[in-house]
Phi, psi and omega in degrees: 000128181268153177260006176286147178295143179278156178306133178086000182279000170215153180217137178284142180179183182305126176079004182274166177246018177284173178300141181071026186291156175242109184272019177296123180299149179256138176289118182304321184296338183276343184258353178061248183270165179300334182300328178283347183283332188252014187296340183283353183279145179293154178298136182223119181249020179291161182268358182227136171227122178224132180236159179234150177307140180084353180232025181253152174292130182234133178245120181255120181275160177294343178275355182097348179292142181236132169250131178237122185285120181274334176214150181300149182302130171267183181299325188226011181225147166235132181241115188211159171265135176247149176219121178250109176297162177307134178082359183272165181214163178304325180229155182281340183252009178079002178292140177281153180251155172207145179204161190273062184222182169238141178241144176225130181220152177230120182273123180274319184216149173080199180220147174232131169280125182247124172252122180230105188065239179260003181264138176237131180216166177247126176262123182250162178309134182091349179261157181232159180217149173216137182201160175280112186279007168284346173280129179307137183211158180207138176246140177222140170257104181270355185274191183250001177237153178300145171257126185228135181207173176252130185232144173233129175246121178258117181273131178295149178290142179285000000 
């Protein structure tokens, strides 16, 4: 098994780090769910997806938040690393987001303040969360170190 990226495991587009990349930040409020972030990629029906650091599709938000695709989008899942720099938030104007999916996350480093509906909690490194993302939600890094985690978004069937 090789550790080289497979053909098609990255695609240039807004916020990506592939060849010919455009590092123009994307307004988070404009993409809704993660499913809309990867639409520029060609259809791929292979049974294997393997990516390597430096060769993954990366989406940079205007808020500074970064999503990095760890495996190519399947029909109903997105598997990604998220990174919230200190002082960053899901949106630049504090608006809460909602979309018709489920989210599951595991925080590797740092802390994230999570607002889910009317509840506010702090997710710390080593902790995990799962929630119905049709409930309005917002993530903020109020700390001085980056918050980094692994996230899975499960898209409901149409």
